[in-house]
PAVEX-32495 format. One line per 3 residues: number of its first residue (from 1); for each residue x, z, y of C-alpha. Coordinates in Angstrom, 3 decimals. Layout:
NUM = X Z Y | ...;
% end
This chain:
1 = 24.763 -127.878 111.812 | 23.849 -128.016 108.113 | 20.297 -127.589 106.857;
4 = 21.035 -124.177 105.383 | 22.727 -122.823 108.508 | 19.808 -124.156 110.554;
7 = 17.373 -122.312 108.270 | 19.455 -119.143 108.572 | 19.526 -119.394 112.366;
10 = 15.782 -119.998 112.615 | 14.988 -117.165 110.221 | 17.173 -114.645 112.038;
13 = 15.507 -115.561 115.332 | 12.020 -115.225 113.811 | 11.096 -118.867 114.361;
16 = 9.326 -121.351 112.109 | 11.690 -122.557 109.359 | 10.469 -126.160 109.664;
19 = 10.289 -126.882 113.417 | 12.266 -123.951 114.844 | 9.879 -123.607 117.784;
22 = 6.828 -121.679 116.595 | 6.868 -117.940 116.025 | 7.104 -116.638 112.465;
25 = 5.617 -113.173 113.048 | 2.527 -111.686 114.580 | 3.267 -108.077 115.292;
28 = 6.434 -106.448 113.968 | 6.622 -107.624 110.343 | 3.409 -109.488 109.519;
31 = 3.921 -113.243 109.164 | 1.509 -115.520 111.015 | -0.914 -117.519 108.848;
34 = 0.643 -120.791 110.105 | 3.062 -122.108 112.707 | 1.360 -122.595 116.065;
37 = 3.551 -125.647 116.803 | 3.885 -127.714 113.602 | 1.104 -126.171 111.493;
40 = 3.323 -125.101 108.548 | 1.265 -122.808 106.310 | 3.190 -119.550 105.776;
43 = 1.292 -118.616 102.596 | 4.397 -119.542 100.597 | 6.257 -116.678 102.270;
46 = 6.563 -113.596 100.093 | 9.658 -111.621 100.989 | 8.311 -108.594 99.109;
49 = 10.492 -105.506 99.318 | 13.728 -107.496 99.593 | 14.338 -106.948 103.327;
52 = 13.619 -103.220 103.073 | 15.965 -102.833 100.107 | 18.829 -104.585 101.900;
55 = 18.280 -102.526 105.051 | 18.064 -99.237 103.147 | 21.206 -99.899 101.126;
58 = 23.347 -101.158 103.995 | 22.017 -98.773 106.641 | 22.166 -95.811 104.280;
61 = 25.792 -96.540 103.435 | 26.702 -96.681 107.137 | 24.906 -93.450 108.033;
64 = 26.106 -91.479 105.003 | 29.720 -92.582 105.504 | 29.598 -91.685 109.196;
67 = 27.970 -88.303 108.477 | 30.515 -87.432 105.780 | 33.488 -88.407 107.937;
70 = 32.076 -86.419 110.867 | 31.490 -83.381 108.653 | 34.984 -83.441 107.171;
73 = 36.795 -84.037 110.457 | 34.746 -82.014 112.988 | 32.442 -79.696 110.963;
76 = 29.634 -79.674 113.562 | 26.583 -77.403 113.214 | 23.540 -78.740 111.365;
79 = 21.441 -79.177 114.501 | 24.109 -81.535 115.868 | 24.016 -83.537 112.633;
82 = 20.262 -83.934 113.121 | 20.724 -84.997 116.745 | 23.371 -87.562 115.768;
85 = 21.990 -89.090 112.597 | 18.221 -89.229 113.095 | 18.433 -91.740 115.982;
88 = 21.108 -93.711 114.126 | 18.923 -93.867 111.014 | 16.055 -95.287 113.078;
91 = 18.376 -97.811 114.727 | 20.070 -99.120 111.571 | 16.815 -99.378 109.631;
94 = 14.307 -100.738 112.145 | 16.511 -103.097 114.175 | 17.627 -105.418 111.330;
97 = 14.364 -105.333 109.340 | 12.570 -108.167 111.159 | 15.576 -110.557 111.294;
100 = 16.290 -110.005 107.592 | 12.651 -110.637 106.675 | 12.692 -113.803 108.781;
103 = 15.915 -114.865 107.062 | 14.430 -114.383 103.597 | 11.294 -116.348 104.504;
106 = 13.349 -119.182 106.005 | 15.553 -119.340 102.901 | 12.463 -119.423 100.681;
109 = 11.270 -122.440 102.657 | 14.696 -124.108 102.616 | 15.139 -123.738 98.847;
112 = 11.451 -124.425 98.091 | 11.208 -121.125 96.233 | 8.020 -120.630 94.243;
115 = 6.566 -118.028 91.984 | 7.883 -118.269 88.424 | 5.717 -120.109 85.918;
118 = 5.766 -120.353 82.162 | 6.291 -123.845 80.842 | 4.249 -124.823 77.820;
121 = 6.420 -126.599 75.277 | 5.096 -129.182 72.891 | 5.104 -128.592 69.128;
124 = 8.645 -128.810 67.900;
% end
């Protein structure tokens, strides 16, 4: 297994990107301060809003497409739309959020991503 696929696998499972054994999260989405197995400091991890954006865009497309197709084909009453789509919205947004955040943190570690810095150039 390549290094990148190993990082992807560890991130999706919510494990430490370095050792693959320690847990990445404490609670639902909050990263631990450090790995409890290898001691890797997780302060480098800043997934920001990236996981939420991916989940919203992908999950929203799925739910909207399904709702539109259902409306055109079956024309159910509005209360049935609410009964169908509210649970689906919760499922397609909350279920993938943690694995995607773990994936983004693991890829940050794998690619040694850092905050952007300005480079001072010498006099030209």
